[in-house]
C-alpha positions, 0 to 999 in steps of 0.5 A: 538481529536488527533489521529495518522490519524490526526497527520500523515495527518498534517505531510504529508501535511506540505509542506516540501521541499525534499532534493537532497538526498531524491529526488535522493533516490525516483528516485532510488526507482521508477526505481527499481520498474519499473525494477521489474515490467517489469521483470515479464510480462511473469509470469503466475499469472501476465498474469492472473491478466492482463487478468482479469482486461482487461475483467473487465475494459479494455479501449483504452483511459482513466484509467491508463497503465498496465506496459509492455503491452500497454494496459489500464484499470481503475485506481484501476485495473491498480494499482492492476496489476502493484503492482502484477507485481512489487512484483512477483520477490520479488526483489523489495525494502524492508524497514527493520523497517516495514519488508515491501515492500513499493515500490509496495504499493506506486508507482503503485497507484502514477503512476495511479493517476498521469496519470489522473491529471496534476502533476509535477514530483516533486509532484509525488516524494513528494507523493512517499516519503509521502507513504514510510514515512507513511508506514514505520512509521506505520510498525515500530509501529505495527510489531514485530517478532510474528506478522510478523510470521502470518501477511504479513507486506506489506499487513498490511500497504499497504492500509495506505501507498497508502492512504498517497501517494494519499493524497499528489498527489490528493491535499487533505486537512488535514481533507480529508487526515485524513479521507482517512487514517482512512478508509484505516486502515480497509483494512489490509490484507495478511496472511503469510500462503502462505509460508507453502503451497508454494502458490502464494498468497503473490504476490497479497497482494500489489495489493489488498491493492492498489486497494482500493485507487481509492475508497478512493479518490472518497469518500473523494474528492466527498462526506462528508463521515466521517470514524472512526479515533480512530482506531489508537490512538496517545499515548505511547501504541498505537502499543500495543492497536492496535496489538491485533486486528491483532494478539494476543500476546498469542494465545488461547491454542487450537492454540498453538499446531502444525498447523492442516495442518502440517504433 
């Protein structure tokens, strides 16, 4: 059965050569992300996130680096903290079509995984581009004005973009990549209610999304787990079929009044 998971996987692993302009843009995105992450090291929620993962999985060797701290933690914990740090100024790059901050769900897992594999800089950039393309294309399909009001786009497509990145970086075959994307589609998170409360939830959305990547990699490189692939069907109405699972176009009448929390 041809689903979007299988079509995306085939496209991601097609072995395209990146043009000079695309390579330059990927390098620029990488530098932009690093500048954003280094700029937030003293934000209290970044410190809290870093302290938490160091207690959970801090290590002297192995794992991956926590940017700006000189510390190390497990791959998933490092990707989590680095994604939170990169997003905490909200000056990281944004893709208008998907209304999402793609760099913070693509680059942290790419760097974490690259530390543990012998990959070239070219492969790293190819994986980053794959993550941007997969996240951007899916986001364009799913996002509309009403959905974006309720669901945080970066959290919505973050795990999918991270899985696409990992598929290329880890050298998955098409079946493994399709399976990883299929499972990643279960990890859509992030409400936009933070704006009404003035809370800090939004900074953690990309971190939660990318933290799933190591689990996905472990499953599909070491086991024979077979996930659902039909969640994203490849037909003309794919976005219309999928979006109701995220947010109905017309809410129930009990939800059409003002928010219960508004004063």
